[in-house]
C-alpha positions in Angstrom: 79.3 118.5 49.9 80.2 121.4 52.2 81.0 124.8 51.0 84.6 126.2 51.5 85.6 128.7 54.2 84.8 131.6 51.9 81.2 130.5 51.2 80.6 130.1 54.9 82.1 133.4 55.9 78.8 135.2 56.2 76.1 135.8 58.8 73.3 133.3 58.9 70.1 135.0 60.0 66.5 134.0 59.6 67.5 131.3 57.1 69.5 133.6 54.9 73.2 134.0 54.3 74.2 137.6 54.3 77.2 139.8 54.9 77.5 141.8 58.1 77.3 145.6 58.0 80.1 146.4 60.3 83.0 148.6 59.3 85.8 146.1 59.7 86.5 142.4 59.0 87.4 139.4 61.1 90.3 137.6 59.3 90.1 133.8 59.7 93.7 132.5 59.7 95.2 129.0 59.7 97.2 129.1 63.0 99.8 126.7 61.6 100.9 128.3 58.4 99.2 131.7 58.5 97.1 131.1 55.4 94.1 133.4 55.2 91.0 131.2 55.1 88.4 133.9 54.9 87.5 137.5 55.5 84.2 138.1 57.4 82.5 141.5 57.7 81.4 141.5 61.3 77.8 141.7 62.5 76.6 144.9 64.2 74.1 145.4 67.0 71.5 145.5 64.3 72.3 142.0 63.0 72.3 140.7 66.6 68.8 142.2 67.0 67.7 140.7 63.6 68.9 137.3 64.7 67.1 137.4 68.1 63.9 138.7 66.6 64.0 135.9 63.9 64.5 133.3 66.7 61.6 134.7 68.7 59.3 134.5 65.7 60.2 131.0 64.8 60.3 129.5 68.3 56.7 129.1 69.2 55.7 127.1 66.2 58.8 124.9 66.7 57.9 124.2 70.3 54.5 122.9 69.1 56.1 120.7 66.4 55.7 116.9 67.0 58.7 115.8 69.0 59.2 112.9 66.6 59.6 115.4 63.8 62.3 117.1 65.7 64.0 113.8 66.4 64.0 113.0 62.7 65.8 116.3 62.0 68.6 115.5 64.4 69.0 112.0 62.9 69.4 113.7 59.5 72.0 116.1 60.9 73.9 113.1 62.3 73.9 111.4 58.9 75.2 114.6 57.3 78.1 114.8 59.8 78.9 111.2 59.1 78.8 111.7 55.3 81.0 114.8 55.5 83.3 113.7 58.3 86.4 113.9 56.1 85.6 117.5 55.0 84.8 118.6 58.6 88.1 117.0 59.8 90.1 119.1 57.3 88.3 122.2 58.4 89.0 121.6 62.0 92.7 121.1 61.2 92.9 124.2 59.1 90.9 126.6 61.3 92.1 125.8 64.7 95.3 123.8 64.2 93.7 120.7 65.7 95.6 117.5 65.0 94.0 114.6 63.2 93.7 112.7 66.5 92.0 115.8 68.1 89.6 116.3 65.2 88.6 112.6 65.4 87.9 112.9 69.2 85.9 116.1 68.6 83.8 114.6 65.9 83.2 111.4 67.8 81.8 113.3 70.8 79.8 115.7 68.6 78.1 112.7 67.0 77.3 111.2 70.4 75.7 114.5 71.5 73.6 114.6 68.3 72.4 111.1 69.1 71.5 112.4 72.6 69.7 115.4 71.1 67.5 113.1 69.1 66.6 111.3 72.3 66.1 114.6 74.1 63.4 115.6 71.6 61.2 113.0 73.2 62.2 113.7 76.8 60.0 116.6 77.9 57.6 114.5 80.1 54.9 116.0 82.2 53.7 115.0 85.7 50.5 114.9 87.7 50.9 115.8 91.3 48.4 115.3 94.2 46.6 118.2 95.8 45.3 118.7 99.4 42.3 120.5 97.8 39.4 118.3 96.9 38.6 118.1 93.2 41.9 119.7 92.1 44.3 118.2 89.6 47.8 119.5 89.4 49.6 119.2 86.1 53.3 120.0 85.8 54.6 120.7 82.2 58.2 121.0 81.0 58.3 123.8 78.4 61.1 125.4 76.5 62.8 128.5 77.9 62.3 130.2 74.6 65.3 131.7 72.9 68.8 130.7 74.0 72.0 132.6 73.3 75.1 130.4 72.9 78.7 131.7 73.1 81.2 129.0 72.2 85.0 128.8 72.6 87.9 128.2 70.1 89.4 125.0 71.5 86.6 122.5 70.7 84.4 124.8 68.6 82.5 122.2 66.6 81.7 120.1 69.7 81.1 122.9 72.1 78.7 124.6 69.7 76.9 121.5 68.6 76.4 120.3 72.2 74.2 123.3 73.5 72.7 124.2 70.2 71.4 120.7 69.4 70.1 120.2 73.0 68.3 123.6 73.0 66.7 123.0 69.6 65.7 119.4 70.5 63.8 120.7 73.5 61.8 123.2 71.5 63.9 126.4 71.8 65.4 128.7 69.1 69.1 129.6 69.2 71.4 132.5 68.3 75.0 131.3 68.3 78.1 133.5 68.6 81.2 131.5 68.0 84.7 132.6 69.0 86.1 135.0 66.5 89.1 132.7 65.9 86.9 129.8 64.9 83.9 131.4 63.2 83.3 128.6 60.7 83.9 125.4 62.6 82.2 126.9 65.7 79.4 128.6 63.8 78.5 128.7 60.2 79.5 125.1 59.4 76.9 124.1 62.0 74.3 126.4 60.5 75.0 124.8 57.1 74.5 121.3 58.4 71.2 122.2 60.1 70.1 124.1 57.0 70.8 121.1 54.7 68.9 118.9 57.2 65.8 121.0 56.8 65.7 123.1 60.0 63.1 125.8 59.5 64.3 129.3 59.0 64.9 131.4 62.1 65.5 128.6 64.6 69.2 128.7 64.4 71.0 132.0 63.7 74.8 132.6 63.7 76.3 136.0 64.2 80.0 136.4 63.5 81.2 139.4 65.5 83.3 140.8 68.3 82.6 142.6 71.6 84.7 145.5 70.3 81.8 146.0 67.9 78.7 145.0 69.8 79.7 145.3 73.5 77.2 143.5 75.7 74.4 143.6 73.1 74.4 139.8 72.7 73.8 139.1 76.4 71.8 142.2 77.2 69.2 141.8 74.4 65.7 141.4 75.8 64.8 138.3 73.8 67.0 135.5 75.1 66.0 134.0 78.4 69.1 132.0 78.9 72.8 132.5 77.9 75.0 129.4 77.6 78.7 130.3 77.7 81.9 128.3 77.5 85.1 130.2 78.1 87.2 132.0 80.7 86.1 132.7 84.2 86.8 136.4 83.8 84.3 136.7 80.9 81.9 134.2 82.7 81.7 136.4 85.8 80.8 139.4 83.6 78.1 137.5 81.8 76.7 136.3 85.1 76.6 139.8 86.4 74.8 141.2 83.4 72.3 138.4 83.2 71.6 138.5 86.9 70.6 142.1 86.6 68.1 141.1 84.0 67.0 137.9 85.8 68.2 135.8 82.9 69.4 132.2 83.4 72.9 131.2 82.7 74.8 128.0 82.1 78.5 128.8 82.5 81.3 126.3 81.8 84.4 128.1 82.7 88.1 127.5 83.2 89.9 124.9 85.3 93.1 124.1 87.1 92.7 120.4 87.3 95.1 118.0 89.1 96.0 114.5 88.2 97.2 112.8 91.5 99.5 109.8 91.6 99.3 108.0 95.0 102.0 105.8 96.4 100.4 102.5 95.2 99.6 103.7 91.6 100.5 101.8 88.4 103.2 104.3 87.5 103.4 103.5 83.8 99.7 103.8 83.4 99.6 107.0 85.4 102.3 108.5 83.1 100.2 107.7 80.0 97.1 109.3 81.6 99.0 112.4 82.8 100.7 113.0 79.4 97.4 112.8 77.6 95.6 114.9 80.2 98.2 117.7 80.0 99.1 117.8 76.3 95.8 116.9 74.4 95.0 119.8 72.0 98.2 121.6 72.9 97.0 121.9 76.5 94.1 124.1 75.4 91.5 122.1 77.3 89.6 123.4 80.3 89.8 119.9 82.0 93.5 119.6 81.2 95.8 118.5 84.1 97.7 121.8 84.8 99.2 120.2 87.9 100.5 116.6 88.1 100.8 115.7 91.8 103.0 112.7 92.6 103.6 111.0 96.0 107.2 111.5 96.9 107.8 107.8 97.3 107.2 107.3 93.5 108.2 110.7 92.3 111.6 109.9 90.9 110.3 106.9 88.9 107.3 108.8 87.6 109.2 111.9 86.7 111.8 110.0 84.7 109.1 108.2 82.7 106.9 111.3 82.3 109.8 113.3 80.9 110.9 110.5 78.6 107.4 110.2 77.2 107.0 114.0 76.7 110.2 114.1 74.7 108.6 111.7 72.2 105.7 114.0 71.4 105.9 115.3 67.9 105.2 119.0 67.4 104.4 120.3 63.9 101.9 120.2 61.1 98.5 119.2 62.5 97.6 117.5 59.2 100.4 115.0 59.7 98.8 112.0 61.4 101.9 111.5 63.5 101.7 115.0 65.0 100.6 115.2 68.7 101.2 118.9 69.4 99.9 121.3 66.7 99.9 125.1 66.9 98.1 127.0 69.6 95.3 129.2 68.4 97.2 132.5 67.9 100.3 134.5 68.7 98.8 136.0 71.9 98.4 132.5 73.3 101.9 131.5 72.3 103.3 134.6 74.0 101.3 133.9 77.1 102.7 130.4 77.4 106.2 131.7 77.0 105.6 134.2 79.8 104.4 131.4 82.1 107.6 129.5 81.7 109.7 132.7 82.2 107.7 133.4 85.4 108.3 129.9 86.7 112.0 130.1 86.0 112.3 133.5 87.7 110.6 132.1 90.8 113.1 129.3 91.0 111.4 126.4 89.2 113.4 123.6 87.7 113.0 123.1 84.0 113.0 119.4 83.1 111.9 120.0 79.5 112.0 123.4 77.8 110.1 123.4 74.5 111.0 125.9 71.8 108.4 128.3 70.4 108.3 129.1 66.7 105.4 131.3 65.7 102.3 129.5 67.0 104.1 126.2 67.5 104.9 125.7 71.2 106.7 122.5 72.1 105.8 120.8 75.4 107.6 121.9 78.6 107.8 120.2 82.0 108.6 122.2 85.2 109.0 121.1 88.8 110.0 122.8 92.1 107.5 125.6 91.5 107.4 127.5 94.8 104.2 126.8 96.8 103.3 130.5 96.8 103.5 130.9 93.0 100.4 132.1 91.2 101.1 129.5 88.5 99.8 126.7 90.9 96.5 128.4 91.3 95.6 129.6 87.8 94.7 128.0 84.5 97.6 127.4 82.1 96.1 127.0 78.6 99.0 125.5 76.9 101.5 122.6 76.7 103.2 123.2 80.1 103.1 120.6 82.9 103.8 121.4 86.5 105.0 118.4 88.5 104.3 118.7 92.2 105.5 116.2 94.8 103.6 115.6 98.0 103.9 113.6 101.2 100.7 111.5 101.9 97.1 111.9 101.0 96.3 114.7 103.4 98.8 117.0 101.7 97.6 115.9 98.3 94.0 116.8 99.1 95.1 120.2 100.4 97.1 121.0 97.3 94.4 119.8 94.9 91.8 122.1 96.6 94.2 125.1 96.9 92.8 126.8 93.8 89.8 129.0 93.0 88.8 126.5 90.3 86.9 123.2 90.6 86.2 121.5 87.3 87.9 118.1 86.8 90.7 115.9 88.1 91.9 112.4 88.5 93.6 110.1 91.0 95.6 106.9 90.4 95.7 104.1 92.9 95.4 100.3 92.8 92.8 100.5 95.5 89.6 101.6 93.8 87.7 102.5 97.0 90.7 104.5 98.2 90.5 106.5 95.0 86.8 107.1 95.4 87.3 108.2 99.0 89.9 110.6 97.7 87.7 111.9 95.0 84.9 112.7 97.4 87.2 115.1 99.3 88.1 117.1 96.3 86.0 120.3 95.5 85.3 119.7 91.9 82.2 119.0 89.7 83.9 115.9 88.2 86.7 113.6 89.3 88.0 110.3 87.8 89.6 107.3 89.4 92.4 105.6 87.4 91.8 107.6 84.2 92.7 111.0 82.7 91.1 114.3 83.6 89.5 115.0 80.2 86.1 113.4 79.8 82.6 114.3 78.5 79.7 111.9 78.0 76.1 112.6 76.9 74.4 111.2 79.9 76.6 112.4 82.8 76.2 115.9 84.3 79.1 118.1 83.1 80.1 121.2 85.0 82.3 122.7 87.7 82.3 124.2 91.1 83.8 127.5 92.4 85.2 129.6 89.6 84.7 126.8 87.1 81.1 127.6 86.4 77.4 127.5 87.2 75.0 124.8 86.2 75.4 121.5 84.4 74.8 120.1 80.9 74.3 116.5 79.6 71.6 114.0 80.4 68.8 115.0 82.7 70.6 118.2 83.7 70.2 119.4 80.1 66.4 119.3 80.6 66.8 121.5 83.6 69.0 123.9 81.7 66.9 124.4 78.5 63.4 124.0 79.8 61.3 125.4 82.7 58.5 124.0 84.7 55.0 125.2 84.4 52.2 124.4 86.9 48.7 124.2 85.5 45.9 123.3 87.9 42.4 122.1 87.0 39.5 122.3 89.5 37.0 119.6 88.7 34.7 120.6 91.5 34.1 124.0 93.1 36.5 125.8 95.4 35.0 127.2 98.6 36.4 130.8 98.7 36.5 132.6 102.1 34.7 135.7 100.8 
C-alpha cells in the first residue's frame, strides 16, 4: 500500500525520508476543492547539495551493476504501479485535478515507459571500429553520463518524472529529481516510494521538494550533475540552457508549444472535429502538444465550426473524480486568471466569441474564439488552458505559412483523405513531430520526442534516450608497436 500525502511530504535523500530545513513550507492543495493535502518544509541549498553528493557516491557502483539486475528492478517497479494503480489514480485526481480519463492515460503511458526502461537497461552496446594504424583496435563504449538532474512539470507529473528518471537509472546513472511545487508528491516522492519499495539502492534516486525562491539556480549550477533534463516553459528553459552552457553541461529541454491542427478541404470533417476537440481540451488544455490553433480550409469552415462548437458545448466541467467529467480544474488560480486574460485580450482585439466558458475558482469552462486578428500575439504564443482559436485559411500555401508563423515547433496534425498529401504537408512544417489524420497529442516509447525552435533541444524515447543519458568513450588497444616519429 502507498502512504498518504502527509507521509510522502518529505525530502527523500540518500535513501532516507527527512524534513527540509527551510524557513517556510510548500502547501500542497487540491485545485478542485482547495483541500490541504500536505505541508512540506522546503529543501535548502544544503539539501540540494546532500542529494547530489549522495547520487555521486552511489552512481559508480550502480553503473557496474549487471544490466539484468537493473532490468529486474524496473520490472518490479512496473508491477508495483500495476498493483497500486487505483491509489495512484486517486492521487493524480486529488493533487493536480486530473480527470479519471486523464489519469488513466498518464498511467498507461508511464507503464509503457517503465517497460521501455527495462529494455534500455540492456541497450548500452559497444562497437569495434577499424583503424588505419596497423595493430590497433578501436573500442567504442557507451557509458552513463553520471548524475542527472531532472526538473518535471505539473501537467503530467507522474509520467514526465517517470520517463526521464527511469531511463537515466536504467542506463546506469543516478538522479536528483525536483518536481514542480504544485505537484510535489505525484511528480516526486510518490515515484521515490515506488523505487524504494522495489529495492533501488540508497542514493540513486533523490527527490528535493523546493522552490527557486529558496535555492535560486543551485539545482542547475551544482557541479555534480552533468546533464539537466527539464520539461516546462520556454522562458525557464532558455535560462537553464544559458546557465548549463556556461558550465559546459548537457541539457535535454522539452519546452512549450503552439501546435496547430489543420483541416484541409478534403478532410473527414466529423473525424477532424473529434481529433481537434481532444487535442485542444485534454487535461484542461494544459498540454504542451495541445492544438492552440485549429486551422480550417474556408471551403469546409462553416460545417466544421458548427460541429466543433456543438461538441465543445457537450464537454462536462466539474469534479475530476466524476468519471463523466472531461474538464477538471486548472492547476491554480494564477493559471485560471491567465486564461481569463487571454479571452479578454482576444475580445478587445475584435475576436468573435463562439463559446464563452465561465470561470469559478480554478474551474474554467471551455471557450472557442474565431476572427482573431492576424497580428494578435495570441496566435503566436502558447495558451495553456481550455481556449481554442479557430483560424480559416484559403489553400495549403496559406495554411503552411500560418502553421509556421510561431516561434514554437513542437507538434501538430493535418487531416485529409489523401495520406500522401498529408505527409507532404507535414514535411513542410517546422516541428519536431507532426501527425496525419490524428490528434496533436502523442508520446510513444520508441519514437523520438522533442521540438524545434523555442520548443526545445534534444530528444527522448528509443535510441535518442541512449544519446541523451549516455556518452561515448573511445578506448584503443595497440597489439603491435607504434612507430613514433621521435
